[in-house]
C-alpha positions as YAML, in Angstrom:
chain: A
units: angstrom
residues:
- id: 1
  name: MET
  ca: [-136.63, 69.78, -176.50]
- id: 2
  name: LYS
  ca: [-139.85, 71.24, -175.03]
- id: 3
  name: ILE
  ca: [-141.82, 70.59, -171.95]
- id: 4
  name: VAL
  ca: [-145.40, 69.77, -173.29]
- id: 5
  name: ASP
  ca: [-147.21, 69.53, -170.19]
- id: 6
  name: VAL
  ca: [-146.75, 69.64, -166.23]
- id: 7
  name: LEU
  ca: [-148.55, 67.05, -164.06]
- id: 8
  name: CYS
  ca: [-149.01, 66.61, -160.24]
- id: 9
  name: SER
  ca: [-149.86, 63.44, -158.05]
- id: 10
  name: ALA
  ca: [-150.17, 63.60, -154.46]
- id: 11
  name: GLY
  ca: [-147.95, 61.16, -152.37]
- id: 12
  name: GLN
  ca: [-146.59, 59.70, -149.27]
- id: 13
  name: SER
  ca: [-143.48, 60.45, -147.64]
- id: 14
  name: GLY
  ca: [-141.16, 57.93, -146.04]
- id: 15
  name: PHE
  ca: [-142.23, 59.20, -142.41]
- id: 16
  name: PHE
  ca: [-144.27, 61.53, -140.61]
- id: 17
  name: PHE
  ca: [-144.45, 65.30, -139.71]
- id: 18
  name: ASP
  ca: [-143.87, 65.85, -135.93]
- id: 19
  name: ASP
  ca: [-144.44, 68.87, -134.01]
- id: 20
  name: GLN
  ca: [-140.57, 69.31, -132.58]
- id: 21
  name: LYS
  ca: [-141.89, 72.10, -130.17]
- id: 22
  name: ALA
  ca: [-144.66, 69.97, -128.63]
- id: 23
  name: ILE
  ca: [-142.01, 66.93, -128.39]
- id: 24
  name: LYS
  ca: [-139.48, 69.03, -126.68]
- id: 25
  name: GLY
  ca: [-142.35, 70.57, -124.38]
- id: 26
  name: GLY
  ca: [-142.98, 67.25, -123.11]
- id: 27
  name: ALA
  ca: [-145.49, 65.24, -125.50]
- id: 28
  name: VAL
  ca: [-145.54, 61.69, -124.74]
- id: 29
  name: GLU
  ca: [-144.67, 58.67, -126.87]
- id: 30
  name: ASP
  ca: [-147.48, 56.41, -127.36]
- id: 31
  name: GLY
  ca: [-146.39, 53.74, -129.36]
- id: 32
  name: SER
  ca: [-145.94, 55.03, -132.83]
- id: 33
  name: ALA
  ca: [-148.23, 58.25, -131.86]
- id: 34
  name: TYR
  ca: [-147.66, 61.01, -129.28]
- id: 35
  name: LYS
  ca: [-150.01, 62.23, -126.60]
- id: 36
  name: GLY
  ca: [-150.20, 65.84, -126.10]
- id: 37
  name: GLU
  ca: [-151.57, 68.96, -127.76]
- id: 38
  name: PRO
  ca: [-149.79, 70.49, -131.03]
- id: 39
  name: VAL
  ca: [-148.50, 73.93, -130.60]
- id: 40
  name: THR
  ca: [-146.70, 74.71, -134.16]
- id: 41
  name: PRO
  ca: [-149.13, 76.30, -136.48]
- id: 42
  name: GLY
  ca: [-150.74, 73.61, -138.87]
- id: 43
  name: PHE
  ca: [-150.44, 70.69, -136.92]
- id: 44
  name: THR
  ca: [-153.79, 69.14, -135.85]
- id: 45
  name: SER
  ca: [-151.93, 66.49, -133.73]
- id: 46
  name: VAL
  ca: [-148.24, 66.05, -132.48]
- id: 47
  name: ARG
  ca: [-147.72, 63.30, -135.29]
- id: 48
  name: MET
  ca: [-149.12, 63.59, -138.74]
- id: 49
  name: PRO
  ca: [-148.60, 61.65, -141.94]
- id: 50
  name: GLY
  ca: [-145.88, 63.09, -144.27]
- id: 51
  name: HIS
  ca: [-146.99, 64.14, -147.46]
- id: 52
  name: SER
  ca: [-145.22, 64.63, -150.94]
- id: 53
  name: ILE
  ca: [-145.98, 65.89, -154.51]
- id: 54
  name: SER
  ca: [-144.71, 64.20, -157.44]
- id: 55
  name: VAL
  ca: [-144.22, 66.99, -160.35]
- id: 56
  name: MET
  ca: [-143.90, 65.35, -163.66]
- id: 57
  name: PHE
  ca: [-142.81, 67.27, -166.80]
- id: 58
  name: VAL
  ca: [-144.09, 65.69, -169.85]
- id: 59
  name: LEU
  ca: [-141.21, 66.26, -172.70]
- id: 60
  name: GLU
  ca: [-142.01, 66.33, -176.30]
- id: 61
  name: ASN
  ca: [-140.39, 63.06, -177.14]
- id: 62
  name: GLY
  ca: [-142.77, 61.35, -174.83]
- id: 63
  name: GLN
  ca: [-140.35, 60.94, -171.87]
- id: 64
  name: VAL
  ca: [-141.37, 61.91, -168.24]
- id: 65
  name: ALA
  ca: [-138.86, 63.88, -165.98]
- id: 66
  name: TYR
  ca: [-139.92, 63.99, -162.43]
- id: 67
  name: GLY
  ca: [-139.05, 65.28, -158.80]
- id: 68
  name: ASP
  ca: [-140.85, 65.07, -155.61]
- id: 69
  name: CYS
  ca: [-141.54, 67.90, -153.41]
- id: 70
  name: ALA
  ca: [-140.97, 66.98, -149.70]
- id: 71
  name: ALA
  ca: [-140.47, 68.69, -146.36]
- id: 72
  name: VAL
  ca: [-138.84, 67.90, -143.59]
- id: 73
  name: GLN
  ca: [-140.08, 65.75, -140.31]
- id: 74
  name: TYR
  ca: [-140.01, 68.97, -138.17]
- id: 75
  name: SER
  ca: [-141.62, 71.25, -140.38]
- id: 76
  name: GLY
  ca: [-142.25, 74.86, -138.95]
- id: 77
  name: ALA
  ca: [-139.46, 74.49, -136.40]
- id: 78
  name: GLY
  ca: [-136.18, 76.12, -136.21]
- id: 79
  name: GLY
  ca: [-137.23, 79.02, -138.67]
- id: 80
  name: ARG
  ca: [-138.34, 76.34, -141.34]
- id: 81
  name: ASP
  ca: [-141.40, 76.92, -143.80]
- id: 82
  name: PRO
  ca: [-144.59, 75.59, -142.45]
- id: 83
  name: LEU
  ca: [-146.35, 72.25, -142.66]
- id: 84
  name: PHE
  ca: [-146.49, 70.86, -146.36]
- id: 85
  name: LEU
  ca: [-149.91, 69.16, -147.17]
- id: 86
  name: ALA
  ca: [-150.40, 67.98, -150.73]
- id: 87
  name: GLN
  ca: [-154.00, 69.31, -151.00]
- id: 88
  name: ASP
  ca: [-152.91, 72.85, -150.21]
- id: 89
  name: PHE
  ca: [-150.07, 72.94, -152.67]
- id: 90
  name: ILE
  ca: [-150.96, 71.05, -155.74]
- id: 91
  name: PRO
  ca: [-153.12, 74.11, -156.67]
- id: 92
  name: VAL
  ca: [-150.29, 76.42, -156.24]
- id: 93
  name: ILE
  ca: [-148.21, 74.35, -158.50]
- id: 94
  name: ASP
  ca: [-150.99, 74.14, -161.10]
- id: 95
  name: LYS
  ca: [-151.63, 77.81, -161.05]
- id: 96
  name: HIS
  ca: [-148.13, 79.27, -161.03]
- id: 97
  name: VAL
  ca: [-145.53, 76.76, -162.03]
- id: 98
  name: LYS
  ca: [-147.41, 75.00, -164.76]
- id: 99
  name: PRO
  ca: [-148.14, 78.19, -167.14]
- id: 100
  name: LEU
  ca: [-144.56, 79.09, -166.74]
- id: 101
  name: LEU
  ca: [-143.17, 75.59, -168.21]
- id: 102
  name: VAL
  ca: [-145.58, 74.43, -170.55]
- id: 103
  name: GLY
  ca: [-144.17, 74.87, -173.91]
- id: 104
  name: ARG
  ca: [-140.65, 75.91, -172.62]
- id: 105
  name: GLU
  ca: [-137.52, 75.05, -174.21]
- id: 106
  name: ILE
  ca: [-135.15, 72.91, -171.94]
- id: 107
  name: THR
  ca: [-131.98, 74.74, -171.67]
- id: 108
  name: THR
  ca: [-129.45, 74.34, -168.65]
- id: 109
  name: PHE
  ca: [-130.12, 72.81, -165.29]
- id: 110
  name: ARG
  ca: [-128.62, 76.13, -163.74]
- id: 111
  name: GLU
  ca: [-130.62, 78.28, -165.62]
- id: 112
  name: MET
  ca: [-133.84, 76.67, -165.30]
- id: 113
  name: ALA
  ca: [-133.16, 75.85, -161.42]
- id: 114
  name: GLU
  ca: [-132.33, 79.69, -160.74]
- id: 115
  name: GLU
  ca: [-135.35, 80.82, -162.43]
- id: 116
  name: LEU
  ca: [-137.53, 78.38, -160.45]
- id: 117
  name: ASP
  ca: [-135.93, 78.61, -157.38]
- id: 118
  name: ASN
  ca: [-136.42, 82.49, -157.49]
- id: 119
  name: LEU
  ca: [-140.15, 82.58, -158.51]
- id: 120
  name: LYS
  ca: [-142.34, 84.66, -156.34]
- id: 121
  name: ILE
  ca: [-146.01, 84.94, -155.70]
- id: 122
  name: ASP
  ca: [-147.40, 87.93, -154.40]
- id: 123
  name: GLY
  ca: [-143.66, 88.83, -153.58]
- id: 124
  name: LYS
  ca: [-142.80, 85.65, -151.61]
- id: 125
  name: LEU
  ca: [-140.64, 82.66, -152.68]
- id: 126
  name: LEU
  ca: [-142.68, 79.29, -153.17]
- id: 127
  name: HIS
  ca: [-142.58, 76.77, -150.45]
- id: 128
  name: THR
  ca: [-139.12, 75.39, -149.99]
- id: 129
  name: ALA
  ca: [-140.69, 71.72, -150.58]
- id: 130
  name: ILE
  ca: [-142.13, 73.09, -154.02]
- id: 131
  name: ARG
  ca: [-138.87, 74.67, -154.99]
- id: 132
  name: TYR
  ca: [-137.17, 71.34, -153.85]
- id: 133
  name: GLY
  ca: [-139.35, 69.06, -156.32]
- id: 134
  name: ILE
  ca: [-139.78, 71.36, -159.38]
- id: 135
  name: THR
  ca: [-135.91, 71.69, -159.67]
- id: 136
  name: GLN
  ca: [-135.20, 67.87, -159.20]
- id: 137
  name: ALA
  ca: [-137.67, 67.60, -162.33]
- id: 138
  name: ALA
  ca: [-135.75, 70.22, -164.00]
- id: 139
  name: LEU
  ca: [-132.39, 68.36, -163.52]
- id: 140
  name: ASP
  ca: [-134.22, 65.11, -164.95]
- id: 141
  name: ALA
  ca: [-135.53, 66.98, -167.81]
- id: 142
  name: VAL
  ca: [-132.02, 68.15, -168.83]
- id: 143
  name: ALA
  ca: [-130.43, 64.84, -168.33]
- id: 144
  name: LYS
  ca: [-133.23, 63.27, -170.40]
- id: 145
  name: SER
  ca: [-132.90, 65.92, -173.14]
- id: 146
  name: GLN
  ca: [-129.21, 65.22, -173.21]
- id: 147
  name: ASN
  ca: [-129.39, 61.24, -172.82]
- id: 148
  name: LYS
  ca: [-127.16, 61.79, -169.58]
- id: 149
  name: LEU
  ca: [-127.12, 60.97, -166.09]
- id: 150
  name: MET
  ca: [-128.19, 63.53, -163.80]
- id: 151
  name: ALA
  ca: [-124.89, 63.43, -161.97]
- id: 152
  name: GLN
  ca: [-123.21, 64.04, -165.28]
- id: 153
  name: VAL
  ca: [-125.25, 67.09, -165.97]
- id: 154
  name: VAL
  ca: [-124.47, 68.78, -162.39]
- id: 155
  name: ALA
  ca: [-120.69, 67.52, -162.88]
- id: 156
  name: GLU
  ca: [-120.63, 69.26, -166.29]
- id: 157
  name: GLU
  ca: [-122.34, 72.46, -165.36]
- id: 158
  name: TYR
  ca: [-120.41, 72.98, -162.16]
- id: 159
  name: GLY
  ca: [-116.74, 72.01, -163.13]
- id: 160
  name: THR
  ca: [-116.69, 68.96, -160.79]
- id: 161
  name: THR
  ca: [-115.90, 65.37, -161.42]
- id: 162
  name: ILE
  ca: [-118.19, 62.20, -160.52]
- id: 163
  name: SER
  ca: [-116.57, 60.31, -157.80]
- id: 164
  name: ASP
  ca: [-114.90, 56.98, -158.41]
- id: 165
  name: THR
  ca: [-116.07, 55.67, -155.48]
- id: 166
  name: MET
  ca: [-119.56, 55.82, -153.51]
- id: 167
  name: ILE
  ca: [-120.10, 58.29, -150.94]
- id: 168
  name: PRO
  ca: [-120.27, 57.37, -147.22]
- id: 169
  name: ILE
  ca: [-123.65, 56.92, -146.10]
- id: 170
  name: PHE
  ca: [-125.28, 57.92, -142.72]
- id: 171
  name: GLY
  ca: [-128.06, 55.88, -141.55]
- id: 172
  name: GLN
  ca: [-130.77, 56.88, -139.17]
- id: 173
  name: SER
  ca: [-132.23, 54.94, -136.59]
- id: 174
  name: GLY
  ca: [-135.47, 56.85, -135.09]
- id: 175
  name: ASP
  ca: [-136.27, 55.65, -131.55]
- id: 176
  name: ALA
  ca: [-135.32, 52.31, -132.53]
- id: 177
  name: ARG
  ca: [-131.73, 53.17, -131.54]
- id: 178
  name: TYR
  ca: [-130.56, 49.77, -130.27]
- id: 179
  name: ALA
  ca: [-132.02, 47.28, -132.80]
- id: 180
  name: THR
  ca: [-131.65, 49.46, -136.00]
- id: 181
  name: ALA
  ca: [-127.88, 50.39, -134.89]
- id: 182
  name: GLU
  ca: [-127.27, 46.62, -135.01]
- id: 183
  name: LYS
  ca: [-128.50, 46.37, -138.29]
- id: 184
  name: MET
  ca: [-126.38, 49.25, -139.35]
- id: 185
  name: ILE
  ca: [-123.43, 47.40, -137.89]
- id: 186
  name: LEU
  ca: [-124.36, 44.17, -139.55]
- id: 187
  name: LYS
  ca: [-124.51, 46.04, -142.97]
- id: 188
  name: SER
  ca: [-121.33, 48.01, -142.32]
- id: 189
  name: VAL
  ca: [-122.87, 51.45, -142.78]
- id: 190
  name: GLU
  ca: [-120.16, 54.01, -142.55]
- id: 191
  name: ILE
  ca: [-121.92, 56.48, -140.44]
- id: 192
  name: LEU
  ca: [-124.29, 55.51, -137.73]
- id: 193
  name: PRO
  ca: [-126.71, 55.76, -135.93]
- id: 194
  name: HIS
  ca: [-128.44, 59.27, -135.77]
- id: 195
  name: ALA
  ca: [-130.24, 57.82, -132.73]
- id: 196
  name: LEU
  ca: [-133.03, 60.51, -132.20]
- id: 197
  name: PHE
  ca: [-132.06, 61.91, -128.56]
- id: 198
  name: ASN
  ca: [-134.69, 64.74, -128.72]
- id: 199
  name: ASN
  ca: [-135.98, 65.13, -125.22]
- id: 200
  name: MET
  ca: [-134.81, 65.03, -121.53]
- id: 201
  name: GLU
  ca: [-136.05, 61.52, -120.80]
- id: 202
  name: LYS
  ca: [-133.88, 59.80, -123.46]
- id: 203
  name: THR
  ca: [-130.94, 62.14, -123.09]
- id: 204
  name: GLY
  ca: [-130.96, 62.04, -118.96]
- id: 205
  name: LYS
  ca: [-131.01, 64.96, -116.89]
- id: 206
  name: ASN
  ca: [-127.40, 64.88, -116.68]
- id: 207
  name: GLY
  ca: [-126.58, 63.58, -120.01]
- id: 208
  name: GLU
  ca: [-126.45, 60.03, -118.54]
- id: 209
  name: GLY
  ca: [-128.72, 58.43, -120.96]
- id: 210
  name: LEU
  ca: [-126.82, 59.76, -123.96]
- id: 211
  name: LEU
  ca: [-123.28, 58.84, -122.13]
- id: 212
  name: GLU
  ca: [-124.40, 55.18, -121.76]
- id: 213
  name: TYR
  ca: [-125.80, 54.79, -125.35]
- id: 214
  name: VAL
  ca: [-122.54, 55.56, -126.77]
- id: 215
  name: GLY
  ca: [-120.72, 53.46, -124.58]
- id: 216
  name: TRP
  ca: [-123.05, 50.76, -125.43]
- id: 217
  name: LEU
  ca: [-122.61, 51.50, -129.24]
- id: 218
  name: SER
  ca: [-118.96, 51.43, -129.17]
- id: 219
  name: LYS
  ca: [-119.07, 48.23, -127.26]
- id: 220
  name: ARG
  ca: [-121.62, 46.64, -129.72]
- id: 221
  name: ILE
  ca: [-119.70, 47.46, -132.83]
- id: 222
  name: GLY
  ca: [-116.77, 45.61, -131.54]
- id: 223
  name: GLU
  ca: [-119.00, 42.36, -130.53]
- id: 224
  name: ILE
  ca: [-121.11, 41.93, -133.97]
- id: 225
  name: ARG
  ca: [-119.36, 43.41, -136.77]
- id: 226
  name: VAL
  ca: [-118.82, 41.26, -139.72]
- id: 227
  name: ASN
  ca: [-115.76, 42.71, -141.01]
- id: 228
  name: PRO
  ca: [-113.18, 43.01, -138.33]
- id: 229
  name: ALA
  ca: [-111.86, 46.09, -140.04]
- id: 230
  name: TYR
  ca: [-114.96, 47.99, -139.65]
- id: 231
  name: ALA
  ca: [-114.73, 51.31, -138.07]
- id: 232
  name: PRO
  ca: [-117.88, 53.43, -138.34]
- id: 233
  name: THR
  ca: [-118.03, 57.08, -137.51]
- id: 234
  name: MET
  ca: [-120.78, 57.74, -134.78]
- id: 235
  name: HIS
  ca: [-122.95, 60.58, -135.64]
- id: 236
  name: ILE
  ca: [-125.67, 61.53, -133.01]
- id: 237
  name: ASP
  ca: [-128.32, 64.09, -133.22]
- id: 238
  name: VAL
  ca: [-129.28, 65.52, -129.70]
- id: 239
  name: TYR
  ca: [-131.48, 68.35, -130.91]
- id: 240
  name: GLY
  ca: [-130.32, 70.90, -128.62]
- id: 241
  name: MET
  ca: [-130.71, 68.98, -125.54]
- id: 242
  name: LEU
  ca: [-127.17, 69.58, -124.19]
- id: 243
  name: GLY
  ca: [-128.21, 73.17, -123.91]
- id: 244
  name: GLU
  ca: [-131.28, 72.25, -122.43]
- id: 245
  name: ILE
  ca: [-129.04, 70.32, -119.84]
- id: 246
  name: PHE
  ca: [-126.16, 72.66, -119.42]
- id: 247
  name: GLY
  ca: [-127.62, 76.02, -120.26]
- id: 248
  name: GLU
  ca: [-125.08, 78.64, -121.02]
- id: 249
  name: ASP
  ca: [-122.38, 76.80, -118.92]
- id: 250
  name: TYR
  ca: [-120.27, 75.87, -122.05]
- id: 251
  name: ASP
  ca: [-117.39, 74.67, -119.62]
- id: 252
  name: ALA
  ca: [-119.53, 71.92, -118.46]
- id: 253
  name: LEU
  ca: [-120.85, 71.03, -121.86]
- id: 254
  name: VAL
  ca: [-117.36, 70.89, -123.14]
- id: 255
  name: GLU
  ca: [-116.16, 68.74, -120.51]
- id: 256
  name: TYR
  ca: [-119.15, 66.40, -121.14]
- id: 257
  name: MET
  ca: [-118.55, 66.41, -124.67]
- id: 258
  name: GLY
  ca: [-114.99, 65.09, -123.46]
- id: 259
  name: LYS
  ca: [-116.73, 62.27, -121.59]
- id: 260
  name: LEU
  ca: [-118.63, 61.37, -124.69]
- id: 261
  name: GLU
  ca: [-115.42, 61.26, -126.74]
- id: 262
  name: GLU
  ca: [-113.96, 58.41, -124.29]
- id: 263
  name: ALA
  ca: [-117.13, 56.47, -124.08]
- id: 264
  name: ALA
  ca: [-117.04, 56.41, -128.06]
- id: 265
  name: LYS
  ca: [-113.43, 55.17, -128.60]
- id: 266
  name: PRO
  ca: [-111.90, 53.84, -130.57]
- id: 267
  name: TYR
  ca: [-114.65, 55.32, -132.84]
- id: 268
  name: LYS
  ca: [-114.81, 58.81, -134.04]
- id: 269
  name: LEU
  ca: [-117.75, 60.90, -132.91]
- id: 270
  name: ARG
  ca: [-120.08, 63.52, -134.26]
- id: 271
  name: ILE
  ca: [-122.59, 65.27, -132.33]
- id: 272
  name: GLU
  ca: [-125.46, 67.32, -134.32]
- id: 273
  name: GLY
  ca: [-127.30, 70.14, -132.75]
- id: 274
  name: PRO
  ca: [-125.78, 70.14, -129.27]
- id: 275
  name: VAL
  ca: [-127.66, 73.46, -128.46]
- id: 276
  name: ASP
  ca: [-130.35, 75.35, -129.94]
- id: 277
  name: VAL
  ca: [-130.53, 78.98, -128.78]
- id: 278
  name: GLY
  ca: [-133.42, 79.87, -130.98]
- id: 279
  name: ASN
  ca: [-132.04, 82.23, -133.54]
- id: 280
  name: LEU
  ca: [-129.53, 82.46, -136.21]
- id: 281
  name: GLU
  ca: [-126.96, 84.58, -134.90]
- id: 282
  name: GLY
  ca: [-126.99, 83.00, -131.55]
- id: 283
  name: GLN
  ca: [-126.76, 79.82, -132.84]
- id: 284
  name: ILE
  ca: [-123.55, 80.77, -134.87]
- id: 285
  name: LYS
  ca: [-122.00, 82.37, -131.81]
- id: 286
  name: ALA
  ca: [-122.65, 79.14, -129.77]
- id: 287
  name: LEU
  ca: [-121.24, 76.74, -132.07]
- id: 288
  name: ALA
  ca: [-118.25, 78.68, -132.83]
- id: 289
  name: LYS
  ca: [-117.47, 79.07, -129.20]
- id: 290
  name: ILE
  ca: [-118.03, 75.47, -128.20]
- id: 291
  name: ARG
  ca: [-115.76, 74.60, -131.13]
- id: 292
  name: GLN
  ca: [-113.02, 76.88, -129.84]
- id: 293
  name: MET
  ca: [-113.27, 75.58, -126.60]
- id: 294
  name: GLN
  ca: [-113.38, 71.96, -127.56]
- id: 295
  name: GLU
  ca: [-110.26, 72.51, -129.82]
- id: 296
  name: ALA
  ca: [-108.72, 74.53, -126.98]
- id: 297
  name: ARG
  ca: [-108.91, 71.41, -124.85]
- id: 298
  name: GLY
  ca: [-107.94, 68.73, -127.39]
- id: 299
  name: ILE
  ca: [-111.45, 67.15, -127.33]
- id: 300
  name: ASP
  ca: [-111.94, 65.65, -130.87]
- id: 301
  name: VAL
  ca: [-115.95, 65.33, -131.35]
- id: 302
  name: GLU
  ca: [-117.06, 66.84, -134.40]
- id: 303
  name: ILE
  ca: [-120.17, 69.63, -133.90]
- id: 304
  name: VAL
  ca: [-122.44, 69.23, -136.81]
- id: 305
  name: ALA
  ca: [-124.80, 72.35, -137.50]
- id: 306
  name: ASP
  ca: [-128.39, 71.66, -138.07]
- id: 307
  name: GLU
  ca: [-131.00, 74.00, -136.49]
- id: 308
  name: TRP
  ca: [-131.09, 77.40, -137.97]
- id: 309
  name: CYS
  ca: [-128.81, 76.04, -140.74]
- id: 310
  name: ASN
  ca: [-131.52, 75.96, -143.16]
- id: 311
  name: THR
  ca: [-130.74, 78.09, -146.23]
- id: 312
  name: LEU
  ca: [-127.47, 78.33, -148.66]
- id: 313
  name: SER
  ca: [-126.78, 81.78, -147.00]
- id: 314
  name: ASP
  ca: [-127.33, 80.22, -143.59]
- id: 315
  name: VAL
  ca: [-124.58, 77.17, -144.45]
- id: 316
  name: LYS
  ca: [-122.30, 80.13, -145.85]
- id: 317
  name: ALA
  ca: [-122.59, 82.08, -142.35]
- id: 318
  name: PHE
  ca: [-121.81, 78.87, -140.47]
- id: 319
  name: THR
  ca: [-119.01, 77.96, -142.56]
- id: 320
  name: ASP
  ca: [-117.48, 81.51, -142.57]
- id: 321
  name: ASN
  ca: [-117.72, 81.75, -138.63]
- id: 322
  name: LYS
  ca: [-116.37, 78.24, -137.98]
- id: 323
  name: ALA
  ca: [-119.56, 77.37, -136.41]
- id: 324
  name: GLY
  ca: [-119.02, 73.73, -136.03]
- id: 325
  name: HIS
  ca: [-117.01, 71.32, -138.00]
- id: 326
  name: MET
  ca: [-119.61, 70.21, -140.24]
- id: 327
  name: ALA
  ca: [-122.76, 71.55, -141.75]
- id: 328
  name: GLN
  ca: [-125.96, 69.64, -142.32]
- id: 329
  name: ILE
  ca: [-127.19, 70.71, -145.74]
- id: 330
  name: LYS
  ca: [-130.81, 69.68, -145.18]
- id: 331
  name: THR
  ca: [-131.83, 69.56, -148.77]
- id: 332
  name: PRO
  ca: [-135.66, 70.18, -148.88]
- id: 333
  name: ASP
  ca: [-134.95, 73.27, -146.51]
- id: 334
  name: LEU
  ca: [-132.70, 74.94, -148.93]
- id: 335
  name: GLY
  ca: [-135.35, 74.73, -151.76]
- id: 336
  name: GLY
  ca: [-134.08, 74.28, -155.05]
- id: 337
  name: ILE
  ca: [-131.39, 71.27, -155.49]
- id: 338
  name: ASN
  ca: [-129.15, 73.99, -156.98]
- id: 339
  name: ASN
  ca: [-128.70, 75.47, -153.56]
- id: 340
  name: SER
  ca: [-127.66, 72.18, -152.12]
- id: 341
  name: ILE
  ca: [-125.16, 71.76, -154.82]
- id: 342
  name: GLU
  ca: [-123.78, 74.91, -153.97]
- id: 343
  name: ALA
  ca: [-123.83, 74.52, -150.51]
- id: 344
  name: VAL
  ca: [-121.67, 71.49, -150.73]
- id: 345
  name: LEU
  ca: [-119.06, 73.30, -153.00]
- id: 346
  name: TYR
  ca: [-118.99, 76.28, -150.57]
- id: 347
  name: CYS
  ca: [-118.26, 73.96, -147.56]
- id: 348
  name: LYS
  ca: [-115.55, 71.83, -149.27]
- id: 349
  name: ALA
  ca: [-113.93, 75.33, -150.64]
- id: 350
  name: ASN
  ca: [-113.84, 76.83, -147.07]
- id: 351
  name: GLY
  ca: [-112.96, 74.09, -144.64]
- id: 352
  name: MET
  ca: [-116.20, 73.05, -143.43]
- id: 353
  name: GLY
  ca: [-117.39, 69.35, -143.60]
- id: 354
  name: ALA
  ca: [-120.43, 69.08, -146.26]
- id: 355
  name: TYR
  ca: [-123.12, 66.57, -145.23]
- id: 356
  name: LEU
  ca: [-125.63, 66.28, -147.75]
- id: 357
  name: GLY
  ca: [-128.39, 65.53, -145.60]
- id: 358
  name: GLY
  ca: [-132.16, 65.80, -145.80]
- id: 359
  name: THR
  ca: [-135.05, 64.07, -144.06]
- id: 360
  name: CYS
  ca: [-136.56, 60.86, -143.08]
- id: 361
  name: ASN
  ca: [-139.68, 62.78, -144.36]
- id: 362
  name: GLU
  ca: [-138.79, 62.54, -147.93]
- id: 363
  name: THR
  ca: [-139.39, 59.98, -150.93]
- id: 364
  name: ASP
  ca: [-137.37, 57.26, -152.89]
- id: 365
  name: ARG
  ca: [-137.24, 59.95, -155.90]
- id: 366
  name: SER
  ca: [-135.80, 62.91, -153.86]
- id: 367
  name: GLY
  ca: [-133.26, 60.66, -152.40]
- id: 368
  name: GLN
  ca: [-132.07, 59.24, -155.71]
- id: 369
  name: VAL
  ca: [-131.75, 62.70, -157.01]
- id: 370
  name: CYS
  ca: [-129.77, 63.66, -153.99]
- id: 371
  name: ALA
  ca: [-127.32, 60.57, -154.65]
- id: 372
  name: HIS
  ca: [-126.55, 61.98, -157.99]
- id: 373
  name: ILE
  ca: [-125.85, 65.21, -156.47]
- id: 374
  name: ALA
  ca: [-123.50, 63.60, -153.73]
- id: 375
  name: MET
  ca: [-121.76, 61.47, -156.67]
- id: 376
  name: ALA
  ca: [-121.02, 64.62, -158.58]
- id: 377
  name: THR
  ca: [-120.10, 66.96, -155.58]
- id: 378
  name: SER
  ca: [-118.41, 64.41, -153.06]
- id: 379
  name: PRO
  ca: [-119.58, 65.63, -149.88]
- id: 380
  name: VAL
  ca: [-117.94, 63.91, -146.63]
- id: 381
  name: GLN
  ca: [-121.18, 61.96, -146.24]
- id: 382
  name: THR
  ca: [-124.85, 61.68, -147.42]
- id: 383
  name: LEU
  ca: [-127.97, 60.58, -145.87]
- id: 384
  name: ALA
  ca: [-129.77, 57.17, -146.26]
- id: 385
  name: LYS
  ca: [-133.25, 58.55, -147.03]
- id: 386
  name: PRO
  ca: [-136.12, 58.12, -146.79]
- id: 387
  name: GLY
  ca: [-137.76, 56.64, -143.52]
- id: 388
  name: MET
  ca: [-136.35, 55.55, -140.32]
- id: 389
  name: GLY
  ca: [-136.12, 51.78, -140.92]
- id: 390
  name: MET
  ca: [-132.76, 52.34, -142.24]
- id: 391
  name: ASP
  ca: [-132.90, 49.17, -144.58]
- id: 392
  name: GLU
  ca: [-134.93, 50.93, -147.35]
- id: 393
  name: GLY
  ca: [-133.47, 54.38, -147.20]
- id: 394
  name: TYR
  ca: [-129.80, 52.67, -147.07]
- id: 395
  name: MET
  ca: [-130.73, 50.39, -150.24]
- id: 396
  name: ASN
  ca: [-132.20, 53.14, -152.04]
- id: 397
  name: ILE
  ca: [-129.16, 55.56, -151.92]
- id: 398
  name: TYR
  ca: [-126.43, 52.62, -152.06]
- id: 399
  name: ASN
  ca: [-128.08, 50.99, -155.05]
- id: 400
  name: GLU
  ca: [-128.48, 54.53, -156.85]
- id: 401
  name: MET
  ca: [-124.80, 55.41, -156.24]
- id: 402
  name: SER
  ca: [-123.96, 51.91, -157.31]
- id: 403
  name: ARG
  ca: [-125.84, 52.34, -160.52]
- id: 404
  name: ILE
  ca: [-124.19, 55.57, -161.17]
- id: 405
  name: LEU
  ca: [-120.49, 54.15, -160.77]
- id: 406
  name: VAL
  ca: [-121.45, 51.26, -163.45]
- id: 407
  name: LEU
  ca: [-123.01, 53.82, -165.95]
- id: 408
  name: LYS
  ca: [-120.99, 57.03, -165.82]
- id: 409
  name: ASP
  ca: [-118.39, 56.01, -168.25]
- id: 410
  name: LYS
  ca: [-120.83, 54.10, -170.43]
- id: 411
  name: ILE
  ca: [-123.38, 56.60, -171.16]
- id: 412
  name: GLY
  ca: [-123.55, 60.22, -172.08]
- id: 413
  name: LYS
  ca: [-120.22, 60.68, -173.79]
...
């Protein structure tokens, strides 16, 4: 089956682009906005509406396969590609991607994804968001050409087995870390609540704000859970703020991690991005050292790598150096979804927890495609996306995985 046309439509994402550097530097929340001057190139304000691009492959039998190009909330931060605006990048797709695909025979996903992910213009790879969307469309095109689920295509091409149960979903609260956490508890979300501790005001100059929140969350789970057996994992993203508090005094930082562990009991705790030292090599060394120190002291708090863990090679480097206990595979940052698939499989084969993540700033479609990847590769957890309201993103991922469970033995055989 051939691709007869490639079309693009500009779209909205599920959240915003936020200038992380400006926020860390003291930009002040003003309702849903921020007061302050942007500092990251491309930003015209600290918070900007998120953009997406749907890339649609029209197939010769009249079906349409599609994926959504999207970039992370904190674009341009932590070594990531720059701000992704639809009006800037639709012309790039039309000029450089469309001619490559129109008239092309659909082959295997791995072959097509490898070619698209490595396409260079003037010696440079396409923006990660473009590579993300066009490889989603390629996976959908292969699945439609074979009358299979996307999860079935991934499982067959990568030698995996589709999970017989849904992958645990991680909900994210945004700044509504109390009310939204309560919604997660009521819905028995397996991992919660992200909580967005991204500045000193929220965290506390000595970490007291974060410590108090963890204690509140532990107590609240017991108070309002519907199922008495519900025992979620707490996963809180601190955006390097523990490094801001403790500097290079890792003894004090690890001691504080022990206090967080006590506050979280009886629930398991993960801390994402405890420090951000500003470069890949330093970040790997820091997380490896903190993990070693924690384990030597018997502190059972899992460290999740995020900042500077942006590409497949980065995920492998963090894994090989035991830099943390879990790696967030931030799907838009890895470009082609083939890289996210390989990242999950590499983590699993080498003793690192695989978190198939992403961003609140994605779309319903990119989230659904990632649900297929999760079911085909079985990471430890996958992200509820898009959005920060929790309900919609959780519904999106939960329902798609539920559909896969029902369909996987009924079609595509």
